[in-house]
Backbone as ProteinMPNN parsed JSONL, in Angstrom:
{"seq_chain_A": "MKKALMLALVGLSIASCTPTEQGAGIGAASGAIIGGAVTGNVRGAAVGAAIGGVSGAVIGSVAEQPGQCYYRDRYGRRYIDDCPRGGYRRSSYYGGGY", "coords_chain_A": {"N_chain_A": [[134.5, 48.402, 85.253], [133.553, 46.31, 83.677], [132.447, 47.749, 81.574], [134.72, 48.936, 80.435], [136.103, 46.669, 79.551], [134.267, 45.697, 77.696], [134.227, 47.813, 75.823], [136.868, 47.647, 74.921], [136.835, 45.132, 73.669], [134.963, 45.585, 71.62], [136.309, 47.588, 70.213], [138.599, 46.167, 69.347], [137.38, 44.266, 67.709], [136.303, 45.83, 65.666], [138.627, 46.872, 64.578], [139.652, 44.788, 63.094], [138.133, 44.611, 60.837], [137.149, 45.242, 57.365], [137.525, 48.385, 55.538], [134.948, 49.041, 54.537], [133.182, 47.609, 56.205], [133.92, 48.726, 58.648], [133.166, 51.391, 58.245], [130.393, 51.061, 57.94], [129.679, 50.061, 60.462], [130.482, 52.135, 62.216], [128.947, 54.224, 61.149], [126.342, 53.215, 61.585], [126.25, 53.057, 64.39], [126.646, 55.759, 65.084], [124.431, 56.898, 63.777], [122.328, 55.657, 65.176], [122.649, 56.715, 67.751], [122.319, 59.484, 67.277], [119.759, 59.491, 66.049], [118.17, 58.407, 68.127], [118.565, 60.352, 70.098], [117.487, 62.657, 68.929], [114.778, 61.996, 68.333], [113.925, 60.7, 70.623], [113.0, 58.131, 70.964], [112.86, 54.524, 70.364], [112.31, 53.814, 67.745], [113.234, 55.983, 66.202], [115.945, 55.724, 66.72], [116.434, 53.278, 65.456], [115.872, 53.877, 62.763], [117.807, 55.861, 62.346], [120.103, 54.293, 62.706], [119.916, 52.568, 60.515], [120.075, 54.339, 58.298], [122.548, 55.556, 58.844], [124.217, 53.301, 58.764], [124.094, 52.457, 56.057], [125.082, 54.766, 54.763], [127.635, 54.9, 55.927], [128.742, 52.504, 54.965], [128.884, 53.031, 52.219], [130.719, 55.153, 52.165], [132.88, 53.838, 53.344], [133.395, 51.899, 51.384], [134.496, 53.394, 49.364], [136.946, 53.958, 50.439], [138.291, 51.621, 49.991], [138.959, 51.713, 47.362], [141.554, 52.63, 45.68], [142.628, 55.759, 44.413], [140.112, 56.695, 43.902], [137.624, 59.064, 44.694], [135.23, 60.545, 46.93], [132.509, 62.489, 46.22], [130.25, 65.347, 46.199], [127.641, 66.691, 44.352], [126.316, 69.853, 43.058], [123.643, 69.667, 43.646], [123.473, 68.159, 45.869], [123.7, 65.442, 45.573], [125.458, 62.382, 45.955], [128.505, 61.076, 44.608], [130.995, 58.932, 43.078], [134.235, 59.383, 41.851], [137.245, 59.695, 39.828], [140.098, 60.708, 41.679], [141.459, 64.017, 41.795], [144.512, 64.752, 40.149], [147.602, 66.172, 41.0], [146.65, 68.369, 42.377], [143.934, 70.578, 43.263], [141.011, 70.549, 41.418], [138.649, 72.582, 40.435], [136.453, 72.331, 38.669], [135.983, 69.547, 38.45], [135.35, 68.845, 41.036], [132.998, 70.199, 41.708], [131.32, 69.389, 39.726], [131.364, 70.885, 37.448], [129.406, 72.776, 36.811], [128.696, 76.044, 36.5]], "CA_chain_A": [[135.438, 47.455, 84.697], [132.883, 45.585, 82.6], [132.307, 48.656, 80.437], [136.031, 49.082, 79.803], [136.382, 45.422, 78.846], [133.371, 45.641, 76.54], [134.717, 48.777, 74.839], [138.097, 47.102, 74.347], [136.46, 44.056, 72.751], [134.338, 46.191, 70.445], [137.383, 48.253, 69.474], [139.415, 45.156, 68.675], [136.616, 43.626, 66.634], [136.193, 46.778, 64.555], [139.948, 47.043, 63.981], [139.941, 43.687, 62.178], [137.196, 44.657, 59.713], [137.529, 46.008, 56.181], [137.018, 49.763, 55.635], [133.497, 49.086, 54.313], [132.52, 47.151, 57.427], [134.169, 49.727, 59.685], [132.309, 52.539, 57.956], [129.002, 50.702, 58.227], [129.523, 49.956, 61.919], [130.574, 53.472, 62.811], [127.768, 54.969, 60.693], [125.148, 52.707, 62.262], [126.302, 53.467, 65.799], [126.421, 57.207, 65.136], [123.039, 57.151, 63.396], [121.446, 55.238, 66.266], [122.774, 57.692, 68.842], [121.698, 60.744, 66.857], [118.319, 59.261, 65.861], [117.548, 58.255, 69.44], [118.608, 61.626, 70.817], [116.596, 63.627, 68.295], [113.372, 61.601, 68.439], [113.623, 60.263, 71.977], [112.393, 56.799, 71.01], [113.621, 53.436, 69.75], [112.096, 53.833, 66.296], [114.168, 56.963, 65.654], [117.284, 55.138, 66.789], [116.522, 52.239, 64.425], [115.958, 54.548, 61.463], [119.131, 56.476, 62.301], [121.099, 53.234, 62.526], [119.827, 52.083, 59.132], [120.604, 55.368, 57.401], [123.976, 55.683, 59.13], [124.914, 52.102, 58.304], [124.212, 52.5, 54.596], [126.0, 55.852, 54.418], [128.979, 54.495, 56.335], [129.225, 51.464, 54.055], [129.243, 53.679, 50.954], [131.967, 55.883, 52.384], [133.921, 52.84, 53.572], [133.744, 51.219, 50.136], [135.373, 54.292, 48.621], [138.277, 53.836, 51.028], [138.919, 50.429, 49.434], [139.23, 51.942, 45.946], [142.602, 53.637, 45.548], [142.469, 56.664, 43.285], [138.716, 57.106, 43.79], [137.229, 60.01, 45.737], [133.805, 60.684, 47.213], [132.14, 63.873, 45.955], [128.84, 65.736, 46.259], [127.413, 67.712, 43.339], [125.648, 71.069, 43.542], [122.291, 69.319, 44.076], [123.577, 67.356, 47.078], [123.829, 64.013, 45.27], [126.803, 61.846, 46.155], [129.012, 60.228, 43.537], [132.394, 58.529, 43.174], [134.953, 59.689, 40.618], [138.693, 59.691, 40.0], [140.644, 61.817, 42.459], [142.268, 64.922, 40.976], [145.963, 64.576, 40.255], [148.345, 67.418, 40.94], [146.0, 69.486, 43.032], [142.497, 70.782, 43.307], [140.383, 70.96, 40.164], [137.335, 73.067, 40.815], [135.383, 71.848, 37.801], [135.642, 68.151, 38.729], [134.78, 68.734, 42.375], [131.636, 70.716, 41.733], [130.55, 68.897, 38.594], [131.558, 71.755, 36.305], [128.285, 73.655, 36.488], [128.663, 77.393, 37.07]], "C_chain_A": [[134.815, 46.7, 83.523], [132.741, 46.464, 81.355], [133.625, 48.81, 79.695], [136.39, 47.839, 79.0], [135.523, 45.316, 77.587], [133.832, 46.603, 75.448], [135.988, 48.277, 74.165], [137.782, 45.997, 73.343], [135.821, 44.596, 71.478], [135.397, 46.875, 69.586], [138.257, 47.273, 68.715], [138.663, 44.491, 67.533], [136.461, 44.548, 65.433], [137.53, 46.932, 63.848], [140.259, 45.954, 62.965], [139.051, 43.692, 60.945], [137.794, 45.403, 58.525], [137.013, 47.441, 56.342], [135.51, 49.875, 55.411], [132.745, 48.695, 55.571], [132.723, 48.137, 58.566], [133.258, 50.93, 59.484], [130.856, 52.265, 58.275], [128.756, 50.64, 59.726], [129.538, 51.307, 62.603], [129.358, 54.311, 62.416], [126.502, 54.534, 61.399], [125.115, 53.139, 63.721], [126.018, 54.959, 65.938], [124.972, 57.55, 64.808], [122.059, 56.773, 64.485], [121.472, 56.239, 67.413], [122.057, 58.992, 68.478], [120.185, 60.583, 66.698], [117.579, 59.116, 67.172], [117.494, 59.557, 70.206], [117.607, 62.627, 70.242], [115.127, 63.269, 68.516], [112.972, 61.181, 69.844], [112.942, 58.907, 72.052], [113.232, 55.787, 70.237], [113.474, 53.438, 68.232], [113.045, 54.818, 65.617], [115.592, 56.448, 65.661], [117.469, 54.082, 65.71], [116.652, 52.845, 63.03], [117.327, 55.2, 61.303], [120.229, 55.453, 62.075], [121.093, 52.721, 61.093], [120.437, 53.078, 58.155], [122.106, 55.525, 57.6], [124.775, 54.491, 58.642], [125.126, 52.094, 56.801], [125.2, 53.58, 54.172], [127.437, 55.491, 54.763], [129.564, 53.431, 55.431], [129.646, 52.054, 52.717], [130.572, 54.399, 51.097], [133.117, 54.909, 52.602], [134.334, 52.127, 52.305], [134.647, 52.08, 49.27], [136.799, 54.182, 49.145], [139.021, 52.623, 50.484], [139.301, 50.6, 47.969], [140.295, 53.018, 45.8], [142.408, 54.472, 44.28], [141.046, 57.14, 43.065], [138.366, 58.011, 44.969], [135.703, 60.11, 45.801], [133.451, 62.157, 47.085], [130.639, 64.08, 46.148], [128.645, 66.846, 45.225], [126.599, 68.874, 43.903], [124.211, 70.833, 43.987], [122.29, 68.449, 45.326], [123.686, 65.865, 46.839], [125.274, 63.579, 45.428], [127.205, 61.014, 44.946], [130.493, 59.963, 43.762], [133.042, 58.795, 41.826], [136.446, 59.607, 40.897], [139.122, 60.907, 40.808], [141.463, 62.716, 41.546], [143.755, 64.67, 41.206], [146.623, 65.945, 40.161], [147.614, 68.607, 41.523], [144.503, 69.512, 42.853], [141.998, 71.246, 41.948], [138.94, 71.334, 40.463], [136.225, 72.456, 39.96], [135.012, 70.404, 38.105], [134.988, 68.011, 40.098], [133.32, 69.149, 42.394], [130.8, 70.276, 40.538], [130.572, 69.831, 37.392], [130.431, 72.725, 36.007], [128.331, 74.984, 37.218], [127.975, 78.33, 36.132]], "O_chain_A": [[135.465, 46.478, 82.502], [132.895, 45.991, 80.229], [133.649, 48.813, 78.465], [136.921, 47.943, 77.894], [136.004, 44.892, 76.536], [133.828, 46.246, 74.27], [136.164, 48.465, 72.962], [138.399, 45.933, 72.279], [136.11, 44.115, 70.382], [135.378, 46.75, 68.362], [138.616, 47.521, 67.564], [139.253, 44.186, 66.497], [136.485, 44.083, 64.293], [137.562, 47.107, 62.629], [141.058, 46.178, 62.057], [139.214, 42.833, 60.078], [138.801, 46.099, 58.651], [136.155, 47.693, 57.188], [134.859, 50.716, 56.029], [131.786, 49.36, 55.963], [131.813, 48.366, 59.362], [132.653, 51.427, 60.434], [130.16, 53.125, 58.816], [127.728, 51.117, 60.206], [128.705, 51.588, 63.465], [128.799, 55.026, 63.249], [125.676, 55.366, 61.773], [124.068, 53.541, 64.23], [125.244, 55.374, 66.801], [124.357, 58.384, 65.472], [121.07, 57.472, 64.705], [120.43, 56.57, 67.978], [121.286, 59.53, 69.272], [119.417, 61.431, 67.153], [116.476, 59.642, 67.322], [116.509, 59.846, 70.885], [116.957, 63.358, 70.989], [114.32, 64.137, 68.849], [111.804, 61.295, 70.216], [112.366, 58.56, 73.084], [114.187, 56.145, 69.548], [114.416, 53.099, 67.516], [113.6, 54.51, 64.563], [116.359, 56.698, 64.731], [118.539, 53.992, 65.109], [117.448, 52.378, 62.215], [117.94, 55.103, 60.24], [121.18, 55.712, 61.337], [122.152, 52.467, 60.521], [121.225, 52.702, 57.287], [122.855, 55.616, 56.627], [125.895, 54.652, 58.157], [126.21, 51.762, 56.323], [126.057, 53.341, 53.321], [128.351, 55.747, 53.98], [130.764, 53.449, 55.155], [130.649, 51.634, 52.14], [131.45, 54.267, 50.244], [134.217, 55.132, 52.097], [135.504, 51.778, 52.152], [135.474, 51.557, 48.522], [137.754, 54.301, 48.378], [140.251, 52.592, 50.511], [139.915, 49.703, 47.392], [139.971, 54.205, 45.797], [142.068, 53.949, 43.219], [140.791, 57.91, 42.139], [138.767, 57.751, 46.103], [134.999, 59.796, 44.841], [134.037, 62.993, 47.774], [129.867, 63.126, 46.247], [129.389, 67.827, 45.216], [126.239, 68.877, 45.08], [123.615, 71.694, 44.635], [121.228, 68.043, 45.796], [123.758, 65.091, 47.794], [126.198, 64.313, 45.079], [126.377, 60.338, 44.335], [131.159, 60.663, 44.525], [132.474, 58.474, 40.782], [136.867, 59.467, 42.045], [138.577, 61.998, 40.643], [142.1, 62.227, 40.613], [144.188, 64.408, 42.328], [146.24, 66.774, 39.335], [147.932, 69.748, 41.191], [143.899, 68.565, 42.348], [142.503, 72.222, 41.392], [138.11, 70.461, 40.718], [135.168, 72.101, 40.482], [133.835, 70.053, 38.027], [134.147, 67.132, 40.289], [132.499, 68.499, 43.041], [129.679, 70.753, 40.363], [129.866, 69.589, 36.413], [130.507, 73.444, 35.011], [128.041, 75.052, 38.413], [127.846, 79.517, 36.431]]}, "name": "protein", "num_of_chains": 1, "seq": "MKKALMLALVGLSIASCTPTEQGAGIGAASGAIIGGAVTGNVRGAAVGAAIGGVSGAVIGSVAEQPGQCYYRDRYGRRYIDDCPRGGYRRSSYYGGGY"}
């Protein structure tokens, strides 16, 4: 019963946040779980939470910018650019390098 109440409170508190805060919270929680599971120690969970929190905040901030999309170039770098209008534009998605 206590776990259900705690989950409900956490869910309600996240629902009232901005997309950036939601992304950071979800990213940090996911990163902590994955980091702890992979390394088997608290330090791995802390590093995973930090990396997940930053990544989640970046992705969440894009959600607050209408008309902006989150992309990854051919080298794996992330960037934000205008979303394509009228469909998929291969050159803008992949950075135009072929």
